[in-house]
N, C-alpha and C positions, 0 to 999 in steps of 0.2 A: 465475180462474176455472176450472171443468174440465169435463171433456165425454170426448168416445168418437174415432179416427180413425177415418175409411174402411175397408171393408175391404179396398183395398188398400194404405192405409196401411201402413210400416212405424215404428218409433221410441220403442215403451214403455220401451227400454232405454235411452233418452237422456237425455244431460243436458238436451239444447231440442232440438227439433224445430218446424220452421212449421205450422201446423195452420190452416184458413179458420176465418174470425172467428164466421162463421152456423154452427159443429159447437160452440159454445163457450158454457156458460155463466156466469151469476155463481155464485158459488162459495157456498157459503151459509156466512154470517157464524158460526154453533155450529161447523163443522165445523171438524177440521184440514185439513192438505191432501192428509193419508195416507188421513183417512176420505170424503174427499169422491171421493179416486181409487178409493175402494174401492165406493162406489155405482154411478159414472157407468158401468158397461156393465150391472150387472143393473137397476139404477132404469130402464136404457131396456128389456133387454132386456122384464124382468116388467112396465112400462107399457105395450108394445106390443100382446102377450098379452094381459092383465088387461084394461085398459079401453078401446083399440084395436079388440081382435079377440072377446074375447070377450064384453066388455061386461057386464063381472059388475056386480053389483046388488045393489042392498039387498034381504035373504030371502032371496036364492039361499046355495045348499049347496055349497062347490068341496071340489076335494081335491086338494092340490100336493103333488106327491113330491118326496123329497130336501127337504124343509122346513129344517135347517141350513147347507145351500147357501146360494149366494150368491143367486142368482136365485130359490131356494123362501123363503128367507128375506125379501125386498125382498118378494117378493110375499102373502107369509102376510102381514101389514103393511098393504099397502095390501088387501088382502080383507077383513080387519079393521077398516078406518077407512070401507070405503063398507059396511059391514052387514051382513055375508055369513058365512053357519057356518063354519066353515074347519076342514074335516080335511087332515091331511097325517101322510105314513108320515115315519119315520127310527129312526134304530137306538137301542136302552134307553138308550145315556151323552149321546144328547141330547137326551131325550125332557122335561127343565128345560126348555131352553135353547128348546126348539120352543116350549113353553108360552109361553115370557116374551115372544114372538112377537106372540105371540097367537090362537095353536093352537087352538080348542075341541075338538080331539081330536086325539090322535097314534097310530098305527097304528106296533108297531117291526118293520118288516120283517123281520125276522131269527128273528122268533116265531113266525110268524101270516102268512096267507093276507088281504091286504086286501080281496080280495074279496067276502073271506067276514066282514069288518066296518066296511065303509066303506057309509051305506048309496047309493041312489041318487040321484048330482049335478047339480049346472042346466050344471055345468062341472068337469074336468078337465084340470088341469096338468102335461104331464107334462114335464121337463129331465133325466128318462134314457135313454127311449126301451127297443130293443130287446123284451126279454120280457115289461117292464113295461107298454109301448105297446100291446099286444096285449090283455093283460089289462084293463089301463084300459078297453076299450071298455064292459069286463062293467057299469064301477057307469057309467056317463052315463047319466042320465035320455031318454026319448023325446023329440026335440025339441034335448036338450043338447048341449053341445058338447063336443071335443075338442082341445084346443089344446094341440100340441109343436114344442120346442124341439132335439131330439133325434130322428135318424131314426127309427122303425119298422124292423123284419128285415124281412131282405130276403124282395123277393116277396109282402110283407105285402096284403092284401086285407081288410077290415073285412067282417066278416059282414053286419053291420045297414044298414042305409039308411035309419033313422028319426033316426040321428045327423049331426053335421055332426063332420067331421078337420080341422081346419085347424093349417097350420104360418106363422107369421107372419114376413114380412119385416123384419128390425129395421132399420130404415134409421138414422141420425144425422142427429140438428137440436139447433138452441137450442132447441126449442119442447119436446123431454121434458128437456133439459136444466133448462130454466124448472120442466119438475112436479115436477122431483126436490128441485128447493128450492121449491117450496112448500109440497112432502109436509112436507120436514123443518120449515122454519119453522112448521107447522104443527102438528108433536109428533107427527106421523102413523108417520113411521118415524125412524128411529132408525140409526145407525150397525152394520153389521155385526160380530163379531169379529174381528178381525186381525192376523195371522199378520205380522209384521213379519222381512223379512231383504236385507240387501245385496247390492247389485247382482252382485257378486262370487259371490252364490250359488243367481245363476239355474239354474244347471242342478238342482242338489237342489229347488228352485221347483219345475220343471217334474217332477222325480221327485212330487214329493211330493203336486202340484197333480192329475197323473193316477191317484192311489192310488183318487182319489173318494171321502178322509172327513176333506178340511177343513173345519169350521166358520168359515162366514163366506169369509173373501178371505184373497188372501195380497198383499200390497204390497211391492214390493221400491223400498228408497231406493238412490237414486243419488250422494249423496254421504254 
């Protein structure tokens, strides 16, 4: 099985924990335990955002920020699976990787202002927040949606009343775990790159994660 504990439960660094059965789904047979672990939270976050909240559909255009990250990488694959045209921001070093996930267009955020390159989108998915959130408002079509999982700048007020700005409530449940397995089994989603680290390296793993430049996910091995 694989799953995500509730927001109030600790235990990711334990060798064994007790988890409610209704939070767990069947691990995809084609994935290793580390690969399944790497997809659990990012998959739930992306699916709640893109499928449940944004309602992304075939023929729509979506901008996914930080496409080389865990959530962004899953979101790109999902968006391509449903038939959307996918734009993504990433560094130049991650261009080929993000394209391989299914992005149709990749913008190097270090080189250009994405608001000058990206066309008006039905959905913008912001996993970064701050100034990126504020600028993302400019590339949402009238009637479109800005869906974000990171906070906007303090005291931010949208200058537009013709778009929806939505922050998903990312719950945990078996249904979303089973949806991840369904997408993996269908070949629509594949595991993201994993940086394997030992449990004793947890502090260094945090430092690496907080740098904001991890491709895919970090997985700690407890044995």
